[in-house]
DSSP file (Angstrom, degrees, kcal/mol; ACC not computed):
  #  RESIDUE AA STRUCTURE BP1 BP2  ACC     N-H-->O    O-->H-N    N-H-->O    O-->H-N    TCO  KAPPA ALPHA  PHI   PSI    X-CA   Y-CA   Z-CA
    1    1 A M              0   0    0      0, 0.0     2,-0.4     0, 0.0    36,-0.2   0.000 360.0 360.0 360.0 134.2  169.1   90.1  243.7
    2    2 A I  E     -a   37   0A   0     34,-2.2    36,-2.7     2,-0.0     2,-0.5  -0.980 360.0-153.3-126.9 139.4  167.7   92.5  246.3
    3    3 A T  E     -a   38   0A   0     -2,-0.4     2,-0.5    34,-0.2    36,-0.2  -0.953   5.0-162.3-114.7 129.0  169.6   94.5  248.9
    4    4 A I  E     -a   39   0A   0     34,-3.3    36,-3.2    -2,-0.5     2,-0.6  -0.949   6.7-155.3-112.2 124.2  168.0   95.5  252.1
    5    5 A V  E     -a   40   0A   0     -2,-0.5    36,-0.2    34,-0.2    34,-0.1  -0.883  11.2-172.1-104.2 122.2  169.7   98.3  254.0
    6    6 A L  E     -a   41   0A   0     34,-3.2    36,-2.7    -2,-0.6     2,-0.3  -0.946  21.2-128.8-115.2 130.5  169.1   98.4  257.8
    7    7 A P  E     -a   42   0A   0      0, 0.0     2,-0.5     0, 0.0    17,-0.1  -0.577  18.9-158.4 -74.2 138.5  170.2  101.3  260.1
    8    8 A E  E     -a   43   0A   0     34,-3.0    36,-2.8    -2,-0.3     2,-0.3  -0.961  11.3-142.0-119.9 112.8  172.1  100.1  263.1
    9    9 A F  E     -a   44   0A   0     -2,-0.5    36,-0.2    34,-0.2    11,-0.1  -0.545   6.0-156.0 -77.4 135.0  172.1  102.6  266.0
   10   10 A L  E     -a   45   0A   0     34,-2.6    36,-1.6    -2,-0.3    -1,-0.1  -0.861  16.7-159.7-111.3  94.6  175.4  102.9  268.0
   11   11 A P        -     0   0    0      0, 0.0     6,-0.1     0, 0.0    36,-0.1  -0.249  21.2-125.6 -73.0 163.2  174.4  104.2  271.4
   12   12 A R  S    S+     0   0    0      4,-0.0     2,-0.3    34,-0.0    35,-0.0   0.835  91.3  50.8 -77.6 -34.2  176.9  105.9  273.7
   13   13 A R  S >> S-     0   0    0      1,-0.1     3,-0.6     0, 0.0     4,-0.5  -0.767  80.7-127.1-109.0 152.3  176.3  103.7  276.8
   14   14 A W  G >4 S+     0   0    0     -2,-0.3     3,-0.9     1,-0.2     4,-0.4   0.854 108.3  54.8 -66.2 -35.0  176.3   99.9  276.9
   15   15 A W  G >4 S+     0   0    0      1,-0.2     3,-0.7     2,-0.2     4,-0.4   0.721  97.0  64.8 -74.8 -18.9  172.9   99.7  278.5
   16   16 A Q  G X> S+     0   0    0     -3,-0.6     4,-1.0     1,-0.2     3,-0.8   0.713  86.2  73.2 -73.0 -19.4  171.3  101.7  275.8
   17   17 A H  G << S+     0   0    0     -3,-0.9     3,-0.3    -4,-0.5    -1,-0.2   0.813  88.1  61.5 -62.6 -29.6  172.1   98.9  273.3
   18   18 A V  G <4 S+     0   0    0     -3,-0.7    -1,-0.2    -4,-0.4    -2,-0.2   0.835 104.6  48.4 -64.4 -32.0  169.3   96.9  275.0
   19   19 A L  T <4 S+     0   0    0     -3,-0.8     2,-0.2    -4,-0.4    -1,-0.2   0.710 113.4  49.7 -81.7 -21.1  166.8   99.6  273.9
   20   20 A H  S  < S+     0   0    0     -4,-1.0   -12,-0.0    -3,-0.3   -10,-0.0  -0.700  96.6  30.0-117.1 166.4  168.0   99.8  270.3
   21   21 A N  S  > S+     0   0    0     -2,-0.2     4,-1.6     1,-0.1    -1,-0.1   0.421  77.4 114.4  71.5   2.8  168.7   97.4  267.4
   22   22 A Q  H  > S+     0   0    0      2,-0.2     4,-1.6     1,-0.2     5,-0.1   0.897  76.9  48.0 -72.2 -38.4  166.2   94.8  268.5
   23   23 A T  H  > S+     0   0    0      1,-0.2     4,-2.3     2,-0.2    -1,-0.2   0.894 109.3  53.7 -67.4 -39.5  164.0   95.2  265.4
   24   24 A A  H  > S+     0   0    0      1,-0.2     4,-2.6     2,-0.2    -1,-0.2   0.881 106.5  52.9 -63.0 -37.7  167.0   95.1  263.1
   25   25 A L  H  X S+     0   0    0     -4,-1.6     4,-2.2     2,-0.2    -1,-0.2   0.903 109.4  48.5 -64.1 -40.7  168.0   91.7  264.6
   26   26 A L  H  X S+     0   0    0     -4,-1.6     4,-2.0     2,-0.2    -2,-0.2   0.903 112.6  48.0 -66.3 -40.8  164.6   90.3  264.0
   27   27 A I  H  X S+     0   0    0     -4,-2.3     4,-1.7     2,-0.2    -2,-0.2   0.922 111.9  49.4 -66.4 -43.6  164.5   91.5  260.4
   28   28 A K  H  X S+     0   0    0     -4,-2.6     4,-0.6     1,-0.2    -2,-0.2   0.902 111.2  50.0 -61.7 -40.8  168.0   90.1  259.8
   29   29 A A  H >< S+     0   0    0     -4,-2.2     3,-0.6     1,-0.2     4,-0.4   0.886 110.1  50.3 -65.3 -38.2  167.0   86.7  261.3
   30   30 A A  H 3< S+     0   0    0     -4,-2.0     3,-0.2     1,-0.2    -1,-0.2   0.826 117.0  40.2 -68.6 -31.2  163.9   86.5  259.1
   31   31 A L  H >< S+     0   0    0     -4,-1.7     3,-1.1     1,-0.2    -1,-0.2   0.392  86.7 100.7 -98.4   3.1  165.9   87.3  255.9
   32   32 A L  T << S+     0   0    0     -3,-0.6    -1,-0.2    -4,-0.6    -2,-0.1   0.877  89.7  32.0 -59.7 -43.8  168.9   85.2  256.7
   33   33 A F  T 3  S+     0   0    0     -4,-0.4     2,-0.3    -3,-0.2    -1,-0.3   0.163  88.0 120.4-105.8  18.1  168.1   82.1  254.6
   34   34 A R    X   -     0   0    0     -3,-1.1     3,-0.8     3,-0.1     2,-0.1  -0.639  65.0-117.4 -81.9 139.9  166.2   83.8  251.7
   35   35 A R  T 3  S+     0   0    0     -2,-0.3     3,-0.1     1,-0.2    -1,-0.1  -0.456  91.3  11.6 -74.8 148.0  167.6   83.3  248.3
   36   36 A N  T 3  S+     0   0    0      1,-0.2   -34,-2.2    -2,-0.1     2,-0.4   0.786  98.3 123.1  57.9  32.5  168.8   86.4  246.3
   37   37 A T  E <   -a    2   0A   0     -3,-0.8     2,-0.4   -36,-0.2   -34,-0.2  -0.990  39.6-171.7-128.4 128.8  168.6   88.6  249.4
   38   38 A V  E     -a    3   0A   0    -36,-2.7   -34,-3.3    -2,-0.4     2,-0.5  -0.976   7.8-158.0-119.2 130.9  171.5   90.7  250.8
   39   39 A V  E     -a    4   0A   0     -2,-0.4     2,-0.4   -36,-0.2   -34,-0.2  -0.941   9.8-170.1-111.4 124.7  171.1   92.5  254.1
   40   40 A A  E     -a    5   0A   0    -36,-3.2   -34,-3.2    -2,-0.5     2,-0.4  -0.952  11.1-147.3-117.5 131.9  173.5   95.4  254.8
   41   41 A D  E     -a    6   0A   0     -2,-0.4   -36,-0.0   -36,-0.2    -2,-0.0  -0.814   7.7-162.9 -95.3 134.6  173.8   97.2  258.2
   42   42 A V  E     -a    7   0A   0    -36,-2.7   -34,-3.0    -2,-0.4     2,-0.1  -0.961  18.4-134.5-117.5 113.6  174.6  100.9  258.2
   43   43 A P  E     -a    8   0A   0      0, 0.0     2,-0.4     0, 0.0   -34,-0.2  -0.432  21.1-173.3 -70.8 140.0  176.0  102.2  261.5
   44   44 A Y  E     -a    9   0A   0    -36,-2.8   -34,-2.6    -2,-0.1     2,-0.4  -0.967  16.5-140.4-135.1 115.0  174.5  105.4  262.8
   45   45 A R  E     -a   10   0A   0     -2,-0.4     2,-0.5   -36,-0.2   -36,-0.1  -0.622  11.5-136.6 -82.4 128.9  176.0  107.0  265.9
   46   46 A L        -     0   0    0    -36,-1.6    -1,-0.0    -2,-0.4   -34,-0.0  -0.726  15.5-165.9 -82.2 126.9  173.5  108.5  268.4
   47   47 A K              0   0    0     -2,-0.5    -1,-0.1     1,-0.1    -2,-0.0   0.842 360.0 360.0 -87.9 -34.6  174.9  111.9  269.5
   48   48 A R              0   0    0    -36,-0.0    -1,-0.1     0, 0.0    -2,-0.1   0.422 360.0 360.0-111.3 360.0  172.8  112.7  272.5
């Protein structure tokens, strides 16, 4: 069993979400159906 931890940025404005988290979505999609793999998102709030 392997666990992959991905940071998930939480921007302050809704339109900033378009600029962030796109790479994490691609990685999660690629690892979705792999056996013995767990993907965990860790939220990280952007302050500025």
